[in-house]
TIVEXBA-429354 format. One record per atom (N, C-alpha, C): residue number from 1; atom name; x, z, y. Coordinates in nm, 2 decimals, m for minus. Layout:
SITE   pos   site        x        z        y
SITE   NUM     CA        X        Z        Y
...
// end
This chain:
SITE   pos   site        x        z        y
SITE     1      N     0.34     1.23    m0.35
SITE     1     CA     0.46     1.25    m0.44
SITE     1      C     0.51     1.11    m0.48
SITE     2      N     0.43     1.01    m0.50
SITE     2     CA     0.49     0.88    m0.52
SITE     2      C     0.56     0.83    m0.39
SITE     3      N     0.67     0.76    m0.40
SITE     3     CA     0.74     0.71    m0.29
SITE     3      C     0.80     0.57    m0.32
SITE     4      N     0.78     0.48    m0.23
SITE     4     CA     0.84     0.35    m0.24
SITE     4      C     0.92     0.33    m0.11
SITE     5      N     1.05     0.31    m0.13
SITE     5     CA     1.14     0.29    m0.01
SITE     5      C     1.21     0.15    m0.03
SITE     6      N     1.20     0.07     0.08
SITE     6     CA     1.26    m0.06     0.07
SITE     6      C     1.37    m0.07     0.18
SITE     7      N     1.49    m0.10     0.14
SITE     7     CA     1.60    m0.13     0.23
SITE     7      C     1.64    m0.28     0.21
SITE     8      N     1.66    m0.34     0.32
SITE     8     CA     1.68    m0.48     0.32
SITE     8      C     1.79    m0.53     0.43
SITE     9      N     1.85    m0.64     0.40
SITE     9     CA     1.95    m0.69     0.49
SITE     9      C     1.88    m0.78     0.59
SITE    10      N     1.75    m0.81     0.57
SITE    10     CA     1.68    m0.90     0.67
SITE    10      C     1.67    m0.84     0.80
SITE    11      N     1.65    m0.92     0.90
SITE    11     CA     1.64    m0.88     1.04
SITE    11      C     1.50    m0.81     1.06
SITE    12      N     1.49    m0.72     1.15
SITE    12     CA     1.36    m0.65     1.16
SITE    12      C     1.24    m0.74     1.18
SITE    13      N     1.15    m0.74     1.09
SITE    13     CA     1.03    m0.83     1.11
SITE    13      C     0.94    m0.77     1.22
SITE    14      N     0.85    m0.85     1.26
SITE    14     CA     0.75    m0.80     1.36
SITE    14      C     0.67    m0.67     1.30
SITE    15      N     0.63    m0.59     1.39
SITE    15     CA     0.57    m0.46     1.35
SITE    15      C     0.45    m0.49     1.26
SITE    16      N     0.36    m0.58     1.29
SITE    16     CA     0.24    m0.61     1.21
SITE    16      C     0.28    m0.65     1.07
SITE    17      N     0.39    m0.72     1.05
SITE    17     CA     0.43    m0.76     0.92
SITE    17      C     0.48    m0.65     0.84
SITE    18      N     0.55    m0.56     0.90
SITE    18     CA     0.61    m0.44     0.84
SITE    18      C     0.49    m0.34     0.79
SITE    19      N     0.39    m0.33     0.89
SITE    19     CA     0.28    m0.24     0.85
SITE    19      C     0.20    m0.30     0.74
SITE    20      N     0.18    m0.43     0.74
SITE    20     CA     0.11    m0.50     0.63
SITE    20      C     0.18    m0.48     0.50
SITE    21      N     0.31    m0.49     0.50
SITE    21     CA     0.39    m0.47     0.38
SITE    21      C     0.37    m0.33     0.33
SITE    22      N     0.39    m0.23     0.42
SITE    22     CA     0.39    m0.09     0.38
SITE    22      C     0.25    m0.05     0.32
SITE    23      N     0.14    m0.09     0.39
SITE    23     CA     0.01    m0.06     0.35
SITE    23      C    m0.03    m0.12     0.21
SITE    24      N     0.02    m0.24     0.19
SITE    24     CA    m0.01    m0.30     0.06
SITE    24      C     0.08    m0.24    m0.05
SITE    25      N     0.20    m0.20    m0.02
SITE    25     CA     0.29    m0.13    m0.12
SITE    25      C     0.23     0.00    m0.16
SITE    26      N     0.17     0.07    m0.06
SITE    26     CA     0.11     0.20    m0.08
SITE    26      C    m0.01     0.19    m0.17
SITE    27      N    m0.09     0.10    m0.15
SITE    27     CA    m0.22     0.08    m0.23
SITE    27      C    m0.17     0.04    m0.37
SITE    28      N    m0.08    m0.05    m0.38
SITE    28     CA    m0.04    m0.10    m0.52
SITE    28      C     0.03     0.01    m0.60
SITE    29      N     0.12     0.09    m0.53
SITE    29     CA     0.19     0.20    m0.60
SITE    29      C     0.09     0.30    m0.65
SITE    30      N    m0.01     0.34    m0.57
SITE    30     CA    m0.11     0.43    m0.62
SITE    30      C    m0.18     0.38    m0.74
SITE    31      N    m0.21     0.25    m0.74
SITE    31     CA    m0.29     0.18    m0.85
SITE    31      C    m0.20     0.18    m0.98
SITE    32      N    m0.07     0.15    m0.96
SITE    32     CA     0.02     0.14    m1.08
SITE    32      C     0.05     0.28    m1.14
SITE    33      N     0.07     0.38    m1.05
SITE    33     CA     0.10     0.51    m1.10
SITE    33      C    m0.03     0.59    m1.14
SITE    34      N    m0.14     0.55    m1.09
SITE    34     CA    m0.26     0.62    m1.12
SITE    34      C    m0.28     0.76    m1.05
SITE    35      N    m0.22     0.76    m0.92
SITE    35     CA    m0.23     0.88    m0.84
SITE    35      C    m0.30     0.84    m0.71
SITE    36      N    m0.36     0.94    m0.65
SITE    36     CA    m0.43     0.92    m0.52
SITE    36      C    m0.34     0.86    m0.41
SITE    37      N    m0.38     0.76    m0.34
SITE    37     CA    m0.30     0.70    m0.24
SITE    37      C    m0.27     0.80    m0.13
SITE    38      N    m0.35     0.90    m0.12
SITE    38     CA    m0.33     1.01    m0.01
SITE    38      C    m0.19     1.08    m0.03
SITE    39      N    m0.13     1.07    m0.15
SITE    39     CA     0.00     1.13    m0.18
SITE    39      C     0.11     1.03    m0.16
SITE    40      N     0.09     0.90    m0.15
SITE    40     CA     0.19     0.80    m0.15
SITE    40      C     0.26     0.79    m0.02
SITE    41      N     0.39     0.78    m0.02
SITE    41     CA     0.47     0.76     0.10
SITE    41      C     0.55     0.63     0.09
SITE    42      N     0.55     0.55     0.20
SITE    42     CA     0.63     0.43     0.20
SITE    42      C     0.73     0.43     0.32
SITE    43      N     0.84     0.36     0.30
SITE    43     CA     0.94     0.35     0.40
SITE    43      C     1.00     0.21     0.39
SITE    44      N     1.04     0.17     0.51
SITE    44     CA     1.11     0.03     0.52
SITE    44      C     1.22     0.04     0.62
SITE    45      N     1.34    m0.01     0.58
SITE    45     CA     1.46    m0.01     0.66
SITE    45      C     1.52    m0.15     0.66
SITE    46      N     1.53    m0.21     0.78
SITE    46     CA     1.59    m0.35     0.78
SITE    46      C     1.72    m0.34     0.84
SITE    47      N     1.79    m0.46     0.85
SITE    47     CA     1.92    m0.48     0.91
SITE    47      C     2.03    m0.39     0.84
SITE    48      N     2.01    m0.36     0.71
SITE    48     CA     2.11    m0.28     0.64
SITE    48      C     2.22    m0.37     0.59
SITE    49      N     2.34    m0.35     0.63
SITE    49     CA     2.45    m0.43     0.58
SITE    49      C     2.46    m0.42     0.42
SITE    50      N     2.44    m0.53     0.36
SITE    50     CA     2.43    m0.53     0.21
SITE    50      C     2.49    m0.66     0.16
SITE    51      N     2.55    m0.65     0.03
SITE    51     CA     2.58    m0.78    m0.04
SITE    51      C     2.52    m0.77    m0.18
SITE    52      N     2.50    m0.89    m0.24
SITE    52     CA     2.46    m0.90    m0.37
SITE    52      C     2.52    m1.02    m0.43
SITE    53      N     2.59    m1.01    m0.54
SITE    53     CA     2.66    m1.12    m0.60
SITE    53      C     2.77    m1.17    m0.51
SITE    54      N     2.82    m1.08    m0.42
SITE    54     CA     2.93    m1.12    m0.34
SITE    54      C     2.89    m1.20    m0.21
SITE    55      N     2.77    m1.21    m0.18
SITE    55     CA     2.72    m1.28    m0.07
SITE    55      C     2.63    m1.19     0.02
SITE    56      N     2.62    m1.23     0.15
SITE    56     CA     2.54    m1.17     0.24
SITE    56      C     2.40    m1.23     0.26
SITE    57      N     2.36    m1.31     0.17
SITE    57     CA     2.23    m1.37     0.17
SITE    57      C     2.13    m1.26     0.17
SITE    58      N     2.00    m1.28     0.21
SITE    58     CA     1.90    m1.18     0.22
SITE    58      C     1.89    m1.11     0.08
SITE    59      N     1.87    m0.98     0.09
SITE    59     CA     1.87    m0.89    m0.03
SITE    59      C     1.79    m0.77     0.00
SITE    60      N     1.73    m0.71    m0.11
SITE    60     CA     1.66    m0.58    m0.10
SITE    60      C     1.69    m0.49    m0.21
SITE    61      N     1.69    m0.36    m0.17
SITE    61     CA     1.70    m0.25    m0.27
SITE    61      C     1.58    m0.17    m0.25
SITE    62      N     1.51    m0.14    m0.36
SITE    62     CA     1.39    m0.07    m0.36
SITE    62      C     1.40     0.06    m0.45
SITE    63      N     1.35     0.17    m0.40
SITE    63     CA     1.35     0.29    m0.48
SITE    63      C     1.20     0.33    m0.50
SITE    64      N     1.16     0.35    m0.62
SITE    64     CA     1.03     0.41    m0.65
SITE    64      C     1.05     0.54    m0.73
SITE    65      N     0.99     0.64    m0.67
SITE    65     CA     1.00     0.78    m0.73
SITE    65      C     0.87     0.84    m0.74
SITE    66      N     0.85     0.92    m0.85
SITE    66     CA     0.72     0.98    m0.87
SITE    66      C     0.74     1.10    m0.96
SITE    67      N     0.65     1.20    m0.94
SITE    67     CA     0.65     1.32    m1.02
SITE    67      C     0.57     1.28    m1.15
SITE    68      N     0.64     1.30    m1.26
SITE    68     CA     0.57     1.26    m1.39
SITE    68      C     0.66     1.16    m1.47
SITE    69      N     0.60     1.10    m1.56
SITE    69     CA     0.67     1.00    m1.65
SITE    69      C     0.62     0.86    m1.64
SITE    70      N     0.70     0.77    m1.57
SITE    70     CA     0.66     0.64    m1.57
SITE    70      C     0.69     0.57    m1.71
SITE    71      N     0.61     0.49    m1.76
SITE    71     CA     0.63     0.43    m1.89
SITE    71      C     0.70     0.29    m1.86
SITE    72      N     0.76     0.24    m1.97
SITE    72     CA     0.83     0.11    m1.96
SITE    72      C     0.73     0.00    m1.92
SITE    73      N     0.61     0.01    m1.97
SITE    73     CA     0.51    m0.10    m1.93
SITE    73      C     0.47    m0.09    m1.78
SITE    74      N     0.47     0.04    m1.73
SITE    74     CA     0.44     0.06    m1.59
SITE    74      C     0.55     0.00    m1.50
SITE    75      N     0.67     0.04    m1.54
SITE    75     CA     0.79    m0.01    m1.45
SITE    75      C     0.80    m0.16    m1.46
SITE    76      N     0.78    m0.22    m1.58
SITE    76     CA     0.78    m0.37    m1.59
SITE    76      C     0.68    m0.43    m1.50
SITE    77      N     0.56    m0.38    m1.51
SITE    77     CA     0.45    m0.43    m1.42
SITE    77      C     0.48    m0.41    m1.28
SITE    78      N     0.53    m0.30    m1.24
SITE    78     CA     0.56    m0.27    m1.10
SITE    78      C     0.67    m0.36    m1.05
SITE    79      N     0.77    m0.38    m1.14
SITE    79     CA     0.88    m0.47    m1.10
SITE    79      C     0.83    m0.61    m1.07
SITE    80      N     0.75    m0.66    m1.16
SITE    80     CA     0.69    m0.80    m1.13
SITE    80      C     0.61    m0.80    m1.00
SITE    81      N     0.52    m0.71    m0.99
SITE    81     CA     0.43    m0.70    m0.87
SITE    81      C     0.51    m0.68    m0.74
SITE    82      N     0.60    m0.58    m0.74
SITE    82     CA     0.67    m0.55    m0.61
SITE    82      C     0.77    m0.66    m0.57
SITE    83      N     0.85    m0.71    m0.68
SITE    83     CA     0.94    m0.82    m0.65
SITE    83      C     0.87    m0.94    m0.58
SITE    84      N     0.76    m0.98    m0.65
SITE    84     CA     0.68    m1.09    m0.59
SITE    84      C     0.63    m1.06    m0.45
SITE    85      N     0.57    m0.95    m0.43
SITE    85     CA     0.51    m0.92    m0.31
SITE    85      C     0.62    m0.90    m0.20
SITE    86      N     0.73    m0.84    m0.22
SITE    86     CA     0.84    m0.82    m0.12
SITE    86      C     0.90    m0.96    m0.09
SITE    87      N     0.92    m1.04    m0.20
SITE    87     CA     0.97    m1.17    m0.18
SITE    87      C     0.89    m1.26    m0.08
SITE    88      N     0.75    m1.25    m0.11
SITE    88     CA     0.66    m1.33    m0.02
SITE    88      C     0.66    m1.28     0.12
SITE    89      N     0.67    m1.15     0.14
SITE    89     CA     0.66    m1.09     0.28
SITE    89      C     0.79    m1.10     0.36
SITE    90      N     0.91    m1.09     0.29
SITE    90     CA     1.03    m1.08     0.36
SITE    90      C     1.12    m1.20     0.33
SITE    91      N     1.08    m1.30     0.25
SITE    91     CA     1.15    m1.42     0.22
SITE    91      C     1.29    m1.39     0.16
SITE    92      N     1.28    m1.29     0.07
SITE    92     CA     1.40    m1.26    m0.02
SITE    92      C     1.37    m1.30    m0.15
SITE    93      N     1.46    m1.39    m0.21
SITE    93     CA     1.44    m1.43    m0.35
SITE    93      C     1.43    m1.31    m0.45
SITE    94      N     1.34    m1.33    m0.55
SITE    94     CA     1.31    m1.22    m0.64
SITE    94      C     1.44    m1.18    m0.72
SITE    95      N     1.53    m1.28    m0.74
SITE    95     CA     1.65    m1.25    m0.81
SITE    95      C     1.76    m1.18    m0.72
SITE    96      N     1.72    m1.14    m0.60
SITE    96     CA     1.81    m1.07    m0.51
SITE    96      C     1.74    m0.94    m0.47
SITE    97      N     1.65    m0.89    m0.56
SITE    97     CA     1.59    m0.76    m0.53
SITE    97      C     1.61    m0.67    m0.66
SITE    98      N     1.67    m0.56    m0.63
SITE    98     CA     1.69    m0.45    m0.73
SITE    98      C     1.59    m0.34    m0.70
SITE    99      N     1.53    m0.29    m0.81
SITE    99     CA     1.44    m0.17    m0.80
SITE    99      C     1.49    m0.06    m0.89
SITE   100      N     1.50     0.06    m0.83
SITE   100     CA     1.54     0.18    m0.91
SITE   100      C     1.41     0.26    m0.93
SITE   101      N     1.37     0.29    m1.05
SITE   101     CA     1.26     0.38    m1.08
SITE   101      C     1.32     0.52    m1.12
SITE   102      N     1.26     0.62    m1.06
SITE   102     CA     1.31     0.76    m1.09
SITE   102      C     1.19     0.85    m1.10
SITE   103      N     1.18     0.92    m1.22
SITE   103     CA     1.09     1.03    m1.23
SITE   103      C     1.15     1.16    m1.18
SITE   104      N     1.07     1.24    m1.12
SITE   104     CA     1.11     1.37    m1.08
SITE   104      C     1.02     1.48    m1.14
SITE   105      N     1.09     1.59    m1.17
SITE   105     CA     1.01     1.70    m1.22
SITE   105      C     0.94     1.77    m1.10
SITE   106      N     0.83     1.82    m1.13
SITE   106     CA     0.75     1.87    m1.02
SITE   106      C     0.81     1.98    m0.94
SITE   107      N     0.89     2.06    m1.00
SITE   107     CA     0.96     2.17    m0.92
SITE   107      C     1.08     2.11    m0.83
SITE   108      N     1.11     1.98    m0.85
SITE   108     CA     1.22     1.92    m0.78
SITE   108      C     1.16     1.84    m0.66
SITE   109      N     1.03     1.85    m0.64
SITE   109     CA     0.97     1.77    m0.53
SITE   109      C     0.88     1.86    m0.44
SITE   110      N     0.92     1.88    m0.32
SITE   110     CA     0.85     1.98    m0.23
SITE   110      C     0.75     1.91    m0.14
SITE   111      N     0.65     1.98    m0.11
SITE   111     CA     0.55     1.93    m0.02
SITE   111      C     0.46     2.05     0.03
SITE   112      N     0.42     2.05     0.16
SITE   112     CA     0.33     2.14     0.21
SITE   112      C     0.37     2.29     0.18
SITE   113      N     0.49     2.32     0.20
SITE   113     CA     0.55     2.46     0.19
SITE   113      C     0.56     2.50     0.04
SITE   114      N     0.55     2.41    m0.05
SITE   114     CA     0.56     2.44    m0.20
SITE   114      C     0.62     2.33    m0.27
SITE   115      N     0.60     2.33    m0.40
SITE   115     CA     0.65     2.21    m0.48
SITE   115      C     0.53     2.17    m0.58
SITE   116      N     0.55     2.07    m0.65
SITE   116     CA     0.45     2.02    m0.75
SITE   116      C     0.47     2.08    m0.89
SITE   117      N     0.56     2.18    m0.90
SITE   117     CA     0.58     2.23    m1.03
SITE   117      C     0.58     2.38    m1.04
// end
């Protein structure tokens, strides 16, 4: 049910680098949210035409979604952690990374022929 999706203007990194990024994001999201990693989904999309501040310099947009209620302290901690981590892995400055946090009601999230609500 937790999802972290990264979209970036950077060119496609090598497969091992992407896999390393996604596995670390998965483990960290599970830790931050306090849910089993077996439910965490990660996604990465590169080469997305994007601007930030009117320039085409490297940029990332990250979506983090979860069933439940993320607290302000959780989102602040996740922003710090994920901005730093993504910046290190993709060479995107932290001030060019936006993160959108979204809580979902259980009945609005489907899985395994049912929903979580």
